[in-house]
N, C-alpha and C positions, 0 to 999 in steps of 0.2 A: 165776766159777763156771760150768760147762757149762750150755747152754740146757736140756737135759733135767733136770738137777738143780734148775734154778730152776722149771721147770714142776711137778715133783713136790712141791717145797716149797709152791708156791702152792696146789695141790690139797689137800695135807695141812692147810694152814692154813685153807683154806675149809671142809673137812670137820669139822675140829676145832671151828670156830665153831658150826656147827649141831648137832654131835654133843653139845653141852652143852644142847641143847634138845629136850625129849621132847614128843610129841604123843600124848595120850590120845584114841582113837577110840571113840565110844559109839554103838551101833546104836539103832534105834527099837523101838517096841512090836511084839511078836510076831515080831521079826527075830533075826538072829544076827550075830556078828561077821563072818561070811563076806560080808555085805552091804557091809562097809566095806573089803573087801580090795583093790579097785581104788584107792581113795583112799590106803589104807596103802602100797601100792607106790609111788604117785607121791610121797608124803611122804618115803619112805625114799630114793627116787631123787634127791630134792632135798637129802638130806643129814641129814634129822631122824631121830632114833630114835623108835620108836612103841611103844605098848601098845594093842593092839586088844582091847577088853574084851567078853567074853561075860558077860551077866548074866541072870538069871531074870525077864525083864520082865513075865511074867504071873502071877507067884507072889506079889507083895507090893504094898503101897501105896507111893506115891512116896517118902515120907520114908525108908522102909526101903531101897527100891531105890537112893536116892541114897547112902546109907551103903555099901551093898554095891558098887555100880558105880564111883562116884567113888573110894571108898576103895581098891578094887583097882587102879584106874588109877594113883593117886598112889603106892601101894606099889611097883608095877612100875616106874614111873619113878625113884623114889627108890633103887631097888635097882641101877640102872645107874650105873656109875662116871662121874663127871664132870658129871652132869646138874644144872644150876643153874636152869633155867626149864622150866615145864611148861604147855603149851598143851592146848586141847581142841577137837576137831572132833566135833560131836554132831548126829546126825539125830533129828528129830522128838522123841519122848519123851526121848531122851538129853539134849537141851537143857534140858528142864525139870528133869532130875535135877541137871545142873550148877547151875542157878539155886537149887534147893532146898538143895544142899550149901553153896553160898556164902551163902545166907540164914542158914544155921545156924552156919557157921564160916568162918575165913579160910584161904586157901592161900598160905603165905609165898612160894612160887616161881611164883605164878601168872603166865602170860604173857597170851596172847590166846585168845579163844574165838570159833569160828565155829559157828554154828547153821544147819542145813539143814532148812528146812520145819518150824520148831518152832511148836507151838500156844501162843504166848506169851500170847494172850488167850483161850485156850481154844478149842474147836471145837464149833460147833453140831452137827456130826455126831455126836459123842459123846453129846450130850443127846437126840438124836433116835433114834439106833440102840440105845440101851441098853434099849428096851423090847422089843427083838427076842429071840426064843428063841436061846440060844447065845452072846449078847453077852459074858457073863462068862466063859464057857469060851474064847473066842477072845482076849479082851482082859485078863481078869484084873482085880483090884481097881484097879490104876492106870488102867484104861481109863475107869472111872466118874469119875475125878478129873480128866479132861482136857476136861471140858465147860465150860459157862459158867454153871452153876447154883451152888447153895450149896455143893456139894462140890468146886468148882473149886480146884485148888491153883495153877495158873498165875495166876489172877487175885488170889490171896491173897499172892503173893510180892513184888509192888510192883516199882519201878524197879530196874534193874541198876546196879552201881557198879564194873564191871570192863570191860576193853576187849573190845567184842562187835561182830562183824559177822554180820548176819543175811542168808541167801540164801533167797529164796521162789521157789516154782515157780508158773507159770501155765497148765500144761497138765495134763490129766487123762485117765486110762485108765478112770475108774469114773464113768460117767454118773449112776448111781444116787445115789451120795453127793454128786456135784457139784451135783445138783439141790437138796440141802439147804442147800448153802453159798453165801454171797454171792460173785458173780463179781468179779474172776477168782479161781481156786483151783487146787490141785494134785491134787484128788481126795480129800484128807483135811483140808486146812486152807485157809482163804481167805488171800489175800495180805495183807489188812488184819490178820488175826489173827496173823500171824507177828511183827509189830512189837512192840516194848517200849520203854518210856521209859528213856532212858539209853544205848541203842545208840549205837555210834560210826559205823556205816555200814550200808547196806541196799541190796540189789540183787535184781532179779527175773531168773530164767532161764526159758527156754521148755522146761521139763521137768516131769515128773510127780513126785509124792511118792515113789513107789515106787522110782524109778530115778535121781533127781537126783544122789545121791552117787557114782554111777559115771560121770557124764558129764564130758568134758574141760572144758567151760565152768565147771562147778562146781569142778572140781579147780583149774583156773587161778586162779579167784577166791579160792579158799581158801589157796592158796599165797601170793597177793598180800597177803591180809589178814594172814596169820601173819608175813609178812616186814616189812610196813610199817604195819600198822594201817588200810589203806585198800584197797577193792577197785579203786580207780582205778589202782593199780600193776599191774594185770594186763597181761601181755604181749599185744601185738596179734598 
C-alpha cells in the first residue's frame, strides 16, 4: 500500500475513534456558550465532536437548570451519528448542574467529567453577597443555591460516583470577593471548596475563575483527563 494511503488510513482511524466521543460544554453562572468557545475549538481539533450549550443560568433554580442544560447537551450528542460516549467539560455552576442531573438519574453513555472552578462545597461569597442590592438580578435563583447555608445545593448532593477531574484556580482579578474567601481562591471559589468526595484527580492552575477555561494549561489538562482519566497525562 502506498505511504500516502497508509497515512490517510491512520488519520481516518484516529478521527473515527474520537468522533464516537461527544463532549458537552457547559458555561458558568451569568455567562454564555461563547465563554467556552476556545475550549470547544481545542476539543474539536483533538478529534472530539462537541455540543456547546447555552442555557438561561439566571432564570431558574439548579434542579430545573440541570434538566434544561444537561438534557439539551445529551440530546445534541445523541443526535450525532456514531456517538457512543458522552463527556462533560463544565465551568463553575455548570459542574453543579452535572452533579444535580447525575444525582437524579443515570447517563448510560457517560464518559468522563472535567469541572473548572466548581463550587462543590458551596462558596462563601454567595452567602455574603446575597445581601447586596442587585444580587438576584445578576445571579438569579441559582445564585442563592451556591452558598454554604441551608439552601446550598452542592452540599446536599453528596459524593460523586462518576469519573471526575477537578481543576481549581488560585489567581484572582476580584480583590473584593477574594477578601471574603479562604486563600487561595480564584476570585469566586476557594481552592478547598472546589473539591468533592469521590473525585478521581485534582489540579491547581494559576488562573482566575473568569478566564481559566480559555487558558492553554487548562485546555491541556482537560484533554489529558478526557483521554486517560488523569491530569498527569498532560503533554509537557
